[in-house]
C-alpha positions as CSV (number, residue, x, y, z in Angstrom):
1,M,-39.0,30.9,-11.5
2,D,-37.6,28.6,-8.9
3,Q,-33.9,28.1,-8.0
4,F,-33.7,24.8,-9.9
5,Q,-34.9,26.3,-13.2
6,E,-32.6,29.3,-12.7
7,A,-29.6,27.1,-12.0
8,H,-30.5,24.9,-15.0
9,E,-30.8,27.9,-17.4
10,S,-27.6,29.4,-16.1
11,S,-25.7,26.2,-16.6
12,V,-27.0,25.6,-20.1
13,G,-26.2,29.3,-21.0
14,Q,-22.7,29.1,-19.6
15,N,-22.0,25.9,-21.6
16,F,-23.4,27.5,-24.7
17,I,-21.4,30.7,-24.4
18,T,-18.2,28.8,-23.7
19,W,-18.7,26.8,-26.9
20,Y,-19.8,30.0,-28.9
21,N,-16.8,32.0,-27.7
22,A,-14.3,29.2,-28.7
23,K,-16.0,28.7,-32.1
24,H,-16.2,32.4,-33.0
25,R,-13.2,33.8,-31.1
26,T,-15.4,36.1,-29.1
27,A,-15.4,37.0,-25.4
28,F,-19.1,37.2,-24.4
29,K,-19.7,37.1,-20.7
30,F,-22.9,36.7,-18.7
31,V,-24.2,40.1,-17.5
32,G,-27.7,39.4,-16.2
33,R,-31.2,38.0,-16.3
34,P,-33.9,40.5,-17.2
35,D,-37.3,40.5,-15.4
36,E,-39.0,39.0,-18.4
37,A,-37.5,37.6,-21.6
38,P,-34.9,36.7,-22.8
39,D,-33.6,34.3,-20.2
40,L,-30.0,35.4,-20.3
41,I,-27.9,38.4,-21.6
42,F,-24.3,38.2,-22.6
43,R,-22.0,41.0,-23.7
44,D,-18.7,41.3,-25.5
45,G,-17.7,45.0,-25.5
46,D,-20.6,46.8,-27.2
47,R,-22.1,43.6,-28.6
48,E,-25.0,42.0,-26.8
49,L,-26.3,38.4,-27.2
50,R,-29.7,37.7,-25.8
51,A,-30.4,34.0,-25.1
52,E,-33.6,32.0,-24.6
53,V,-33.1,28.6,-22.9
54,T,-35.5,25.7,-23.3
55,T,-35.5,22.0,-22.5
56,C,-37.3,19.3,-24.4
57,Y,-38.6,16.0,-23.1
58,Y,-39.8,12.8,-24.6
59,D,-43.2,13.2,-22.9
60,P,-44.7,14.9,-19.8
61,Q,-43.8,11.9,-17.6
62,H,-40.1,12.3,-18.6
63,A,-40.1,15.9,-17.4
64,Q,-41.7,14.8,-14.1
65,F,-39.1,12.0,-13.8
66,L,-36.3,14.5,-14.1
67,W,-37.6,17.6,-12.3
68,K,-39.7,16.2,-9.3
69,P,-36.6,14.5,-7.7
70,A,-34.5,17.6,-8.3
71,R,-37.1,19.6,-6.4
72,G,-37.3,17.0,-3.6
73,K,-41.0,16.2,-4.3
74,A,-42.3,13.2,-2.3
75,D,-44.4,12.0,-5.3
76,A,-41.4,11.9,-7.6
77,P,-41.6,8.9,-10.0
78,R,-38.9,6.2,-9.4
79,S,-38.9,5.0,-13.0
80,W,-40.0,6.2,-16.4
81,S,-40.5,4.6,-19.8
82,A,-41.9,5.8,-23.1
83,Q,-43.3,4.1,-26.2
84,D,-42.5,6.5,-29.0
85,F,-39.3,8.4,-28.2
86,V,-38.7,10.0,-31.6
87,N,-42.2,11.4,-32.1
88,G,-42.5,12.5,-28.5
89,L,-39.2,14.4,-28.7
90,I,-40.2,16.0,-32.1
91,H,-43.5,17.2,-30.6
92,S,-41.7,18.6,-27.5
93,I,-39.2,20.4,-29.7
94,N,-41.9,21.9,-31.9
95,D,-44.0,22.9,-28.9
96,E,-41.1,24.6,-27.2
97,L,-40.0,26.4,-30.4
98,E,-43.6,27.7,-30.8
99,R,-43.8,28.8,-27.2
100,K,-40.4,30.6,-27.2
101,C,-41.1,32.3,-30.5
102,N,-44.3,33.7,-29.1
103,N,-42.5,35.3,-26.2
104,D,-42.1,39.1,-26.2
105,T,-38.4,39.7,-25.8
106,G,-38.7,43.5,-26.0
107,Q,-36.9,43.5,-29.3
108,S,-38.5,44.6,-32.5
109,A,-37.5,43.2,-35.9
110,S,-37.3,45.3,-39.0
111,L,-37.7,43.8,-42.4
């Protein structure tokens, strides 16, 4: 993982946990990033919250439009446009959910 992705995930996680703590009157704090999944771990006393962070895009060109300049790439696009925003975003969300759900987080579920 590069520094830009790490900074992005940390920022998203901090914004989420700030909202979550205010909504649920908890005091979760960031405690680390494991080697594999999940992306972030928060603790409040003996309670642990494991978080996966993902970002969705309207299409692959949208992702390049956002990330290439952030990484200082010379071939970064200067503009972007899409034809079907809604369907592109829906597909991206579904693809990311499937990808994240297939990750092994080291946690087993019991039914």
